[in-house]
C-alpha positions, -999 to 999 in steps of 0.1 A, spaced: 1 -2 1 11 37 -6 19 54 26 2 85 29 29 105 43 53 94 17 30 95 -10 24 133 -6 62 137 -15 65 114 -43 31 107 -58 6 129 -77 -27 115 -92 -42 129 -125 -77 123 -137 -85 116 -174 -114 100 -194 -107 64 -208 -114 53 -242 -148 39 -231 -159 70 -211 -148 60 -175 -127 81 -152 -92 68 -148 -65 78 -125 -28 82 -138 -2 79 -110 28 102 -112 56 90 -90 90 109 -87 124 95 -77 159 95 -85 171 87 -120 196 58 -123 199 59 -162 188 82 -189 163 59 -209 125 53 -215 108 20 -207 71 13 -215 55 -18 -204 32 -38 -180 40 -31 -143 49 -62 -124 48 -62 -85 81 -79 -73 73 -106 -48 99 -125 -28 85 -159 -17 82 -161 19 111 -171 39 91 -185 67 115 -174 95 97 -184 128 113 -183 163 117 -221 178 136 -231 208 161 -257 208 179 -279 234 210 -281 214 222 -247 206 257 -258 193 240 -281 168 222 -249 155 255 -230 153 268 -259 133 238 -257 111 246 -219 105 281 -228 98 272 -250 71 247 -226 53 273 -198 59 297 -221 36 268 -227 11 261 -188 12 296 -183 4 297 -208 -26 262 -191 -41 279 -156 -39 309 -171 -56 288 -182 -85 267 -150 -83 303 -131 -88 313 -153 -118 280 -144 -134 281 -108 -127 320 -105 -142 303 -115 -176 275 -90 -175 286 -59 -156 327 -63 -154 350 -72 -126 348 -42 -106 308 -39 -105 310 -77 -98 332 -69 -68 301 -63 -46 297 -101 -43 329 -105 -30 323 -78 -6 292 -100 4 313 -129 9 335 -109 30 308 -97 51 299 -131 58 332 -136 77 327 -104 98 332 -111 133 307 -88 148 281 -104 126 292 -140 132 293 -132 173 259 -116 171 243 -147 154 260 -172 176 253 -151 208 217 -151 199 216 -189 194 234 -196 227 216 -171 250 181 -174 237 184 -213 226 167 -206 194 170 -218 157 197 -204 133 170 -189 110 157 -168 138 193 -157 150 203 -147 114 171 -127 107 173 -109 140 209 -100 135 198 -87 101 172 -65 116 196 -52 144 224 -44 121 201 -28 96 187 -8 121 219 5 134 230 13 98 200 31 88 195 52 119 228 74 114 231 104 87 257 87 69 246 78 35 273 53 29 264 31 59 225 36 50 233 21 16 249 -9 33 214 -19 47 205 -35 15 236 -56 16 231 -68 52 196 -80 43 208 -95 10 236 -118 27 213 -126 55 183 -137 32 209 -158 15 220 -175 47 184 -182 54 177 -193 21 204 -217 27 192 -230 58 160 -237 42 177 -253 12 156 -232 -9 170 -223 -44 148 -196 -54 132 -166 -33 118 -147 -65 87 -150 -83 95 -141 -120 72 -125 -144 64 -144 -175 67 -116 -200 87 -83 -206 77 -57 -178 86 -31 -155 94 -43 -121 82 -23 -88 95 -32 -55 105 -19 -21 139 -22 -29 161 -47 -49 192 -65 -34 223 -65 -58 219 -105 -59 186 -100 -70 192 -71 -98 220 -94 -114 199 -122 -116 169 -105 -132 162 -117 -167 175 -91 -191 153 -101 -217 121 -96 -197 130 -68 -173 130 -34 -192 131 -14 -162 124 -11 -125 111 12 -98 120 12 -62 105 28 -31 140 28 -15 176 29 -28 197 58 -40 217 64 -72 250 55 -53 237 22 -43 253 -10 -58 218 -19 -71 218 14 -90 254 9 -101 244 -25 -114 212 -11 -133 235 18 -149 258 -9 -161 233 -32 -174 217 -2 -191 183 -11 -176 162 23 -170 154 28 -133 138 53 -108 150 46 -73 142 64 -40 106 72 -45 97 69 -10 62 56 -23 51 16 -22 28 8 -52 -5 -8 -42 -14 -41 -55 -41 -27 -77 -15 -12 -101 -2 -47 -108 -3 -54 -145 -12 -18 -152 9 0 -183 37 20 -169 65 44 -182 97 49 -168 111 84 -177 150 78 -168 158 114 -179 135 131 -153 131 104 -126 94 103 -133 71 69 -134 38 72 -150 12 44 -140 -18 41 -162 -9 69 -182 -32 91 -200 -32 91 -239 -12 123 -242 15 113 -218 18 78 -234 19 93 -269 45 120 -255 67 91 -241 65 68 -271 75 98 -294 107 104 -271 114 65 -272 111 65 -309 135 96 -311 160 81 -289 161 47 -311 164 69 -342 193 90 -324 209 60 -315 209 46 -350 220 79 -362 249 81 -338 260 47 -343 271 58 -378 295 81 -363 316 54 -347 349 51 -362 349 85 -376 372 114 -364 361 141 -338 370 170 -364 352 200 -377 343 207 -411 375 230 -416 397 203 -403 399 212 -364 405 180 -344 396 177 -308 403 144 -285 369 132 -273 375 108 -241 351 95 -215 347 99 -178 345 67 -157 338 57 -121 352 22 -123 367 -4 -149 332 -17 -154 322 14 -175 349 5 -200 323 -16 -218 303 17 -223 335 37 -231 343 11 -262 307 7 -272 306 45 -279 340 47 -293 358 71 -270 393 82 -278 405 76 -246 397 80 -210 399 115 -198 388 110 -162 392 78 -140 375 87 -108 397 65 -85 378 75 -56 351 50 -64 374 22 -56 376 35 -22 339 42 -19 331 9 -30 352 -8 -2 350 -8 37 387 -5 40 416 11 23 420 -8 -9 451 -26 -13 478 -19 -39 469 -52 -59 433 -43 -59 437 -8 -74 465 -20 -97 441 -47 -110 413 -21 -117 438 2 -134 455 -23 -154 423 -36 -168 413 -2 -180 450 8 -194 452 -27 -211 414 -25 -226 420 9 -242 450 -6 -262 472 23 -264 447 51 -261 453 74 -230 440 67 -197 439 97 -171 436 83 -137 426 112 -111 442 103 -78 416 101 -49 390 128 -46 375 117 -14 358 145 7 329 169 5 301 148 -9 323 116 -17 329 99 18 345 66 26 338 61 66 371 43 74 389 77 62 375 90 97 376 125 85 364 152 110 329 166 106 330 199 88 307 229 86 318 233 50 330 200 35 333 213 -1 361 238 13 377 213 39 399 184 39 394 167 7 413 154 -26 449 165 -29 448 178 9 442 142 19 470 129 -1 496 154 10 487 150 47 485 113 47 510 103 23 511 65 31 477 64 14 488 85 -15 518 64 -21 497 28 -24 476 46 -49 505 63 -71 525 27 -70 493 11 -84 488 37 -111 527 35 -118 526 -4 -121 497 -2 -143 514 24 -167 536 -6 -179 505 -20 -197 494 12 -217 493 49 -223 486 62 -186 485 97 -172 483 109 -134 461 139 -124 458 156 -91 426 171 -80 418 201 -62 451 222 -69 453 256 -56 491 264 -55 523 256 -69 533 242 -37 509 215 -38 522 203 -73 556 205 -61 549 184 -28 528 160 -52 555 155 -77 580 148 -48 562 120 -36 555 108 -71 593 106 -75 599 88 -42 574 62 -53 592 61 -88 625 56 -73 611 27 -48 597 8 -78 631 11 -96 649 -3 -67 624 -32 -66 628 -36 -103 590 -32 -109 586 -19 -145 565 13 -152 563 43 -178 593 65 -165 577 92 -190 542 92 -176 522 124 -181 514 145 -150 486 170 -149 463 188 -126 424 196 -123 418 231 -128 388 233 -108 390 265 -85 393 299 -93 428 302 -76 441 275 -100 428 293 -131 442 326 -120 479 313 -117 474 288 -145 505 307 -161 525 295 -133 509 260 -128 515 252 -163 551 252 -160 551 224 -135 527 199 -155 520 181 -188 486 192 -190 455 209 -176 419 193 -172 394 218 -165 366 206 -138 337 227 -148 315 215 -118 335 228 -90 349 256 -110 316 268 -115 304 264 -80 334 281 -65 332 309 -89 296 315 -84 296 309 -47 266 286 -51 262 251 -40 256 232 -72 236 204 -56 211 227 -39 176 224 -57 167 258 -41 195 276 -60 189 263 -96 176 297 -107 209 311 -96 232 286 -109 246 295 -143 274 275 -156 274 296 -188 281 326 -166 309 351 -184 331 347 -154 334 308 -155 339 311 -195 367 336 -190 385 314 -163 382 287 -188 396 307 -218 426 318 -194 433 285 -184 434 273 -221 457 304 -234 479 298 -204 485 262 -213 491 268 -247 516 296 -239 535 270 -218 533 244 -244 508 219 -226 475 208 -238 441 216 -221 411 196 -217 376 199 -200 361 170 -179 334 186 -161 296 184 -169 301 215 -197 322 194 -217 291 174 -227 271 207 -231 265 210 -271 257 246 -267 292 254 -256 310 230 -282 317 255 -306 329 280 -280 353 256 -265 366 246 -297 373 284 -306 389 288 -273 413 261 -285 405 234 -260 423 205 -270 404 175 -253 368 168 -241 361 142 -214 324 135 -211 301 106 -202 302 77 -222 263 80 -235 276 118 -245 305 109 -268 285 104 -300 262 133 -295 293 157 -289 311 141 -320 282 149 -339 282 185 -330 318 187 -336 314 174 -371 289 198 -378 309 229 -369 330 250 -393 353 273 -373 365 294 -403 331 311 -404 326 339 -381 
């Protein structure tokens, strides 16, 4: 049922007259978009088969503990199979969630809680697992930390897997017999990866957020999805026609003819555009007058590389390495990072891969960093400031990147630079790591490019001095706009004030590009503005050498580039 308090925020009802003259209700649900696509099909209410967890007493708690450990081993084996399946569909990095789940099965606090409940209360293993799951989920969700809140689904997922094994149940899900849009309270990562990709054309969930593992998997699989609506859908909606607008994060149930017609038209336009853009694969990113620009892709993990290749990117202009840290519950080991970077570098087969060193802080948090709470985290301890104050973390990442550079063209980029001193210090640490690898006779590219993000007004204003210290600039327009305009770009209340086309922002970009070229280095843009086709001509006339955009934006931007003639005034 729809909860009234929640529905007020997420749900709207429109009345319209159906073809038979009756009055019909169209439900409009707002949530957070996961992928920018449109899906139209019957709605299917996702139902899990009852686990039948009941509390029973036992005279032999140790026997129940033994049952639990047997199920724990079976669950670990099940997760191993899920991991292997996920690697095929979503790549090694995205599949890593199931390796994390296997690790969670061995968590001492989790195990002690289950065994403690069995021993002290003399109850069955199923109840102990279920109760532990509820207790831990309550603890995770009660705080304000979004990362911990996102782990609730993981905790429930692994606990249900164990209970499933205790009950010797192989399948906990009902499946729809035809293509459909799934509606659920939430979906666990294991449920998402096991969805029949031929039948599930989209899904909507009351819970979840765009940074959850489930959302990441959906995005990688290319499934249109809207999450975090805050409203559960009542049973009477089961089987009704539904539309997911993945561009706006809107779901229409029983849409009126006008809405349905509009969404079908957008879907057809999307398909036609896809067919048109596909013809641009393999063509150079070059204007009619022969001006070339490198068109690269932004990625968050190695699992995005499939989309990079599918959309014909000319390199990776921004590998957001912080997502490796955010997807882990501890500092990722050197080998773990190396494998991820190596996969990207090796797969790109000689095309440049620019790896940004960790940009943790502000809105990107990893709890184990134990950063102090700050009044203004966007201005606080983040990115290069963490790296320079915690060089032991920085060195591990630099070692991993350098080792990966032996397998293809790689570049290192330092974020949030505001001074020449920061560049000197970062390069000093980099040289220490290079010397260490040389002593260990570990191969790497001794001539690896080093660059900086220009994302603060300070960096733009002294870009003439910074340009003498690095091999390239990449302008991060998201933060540059935010800091220049003194507006929090994430605040919905300030949308009308936030103008990334502001003359001040464009002036700083132009200044940065000119100073780069005067020093003999190249300059690119890797923020959201790089994909803004209204500014493509402006950037090319400035002399921007590279544009790095989301994989899905590569071909639309290439189309724009190839339509321009810069010789015309």
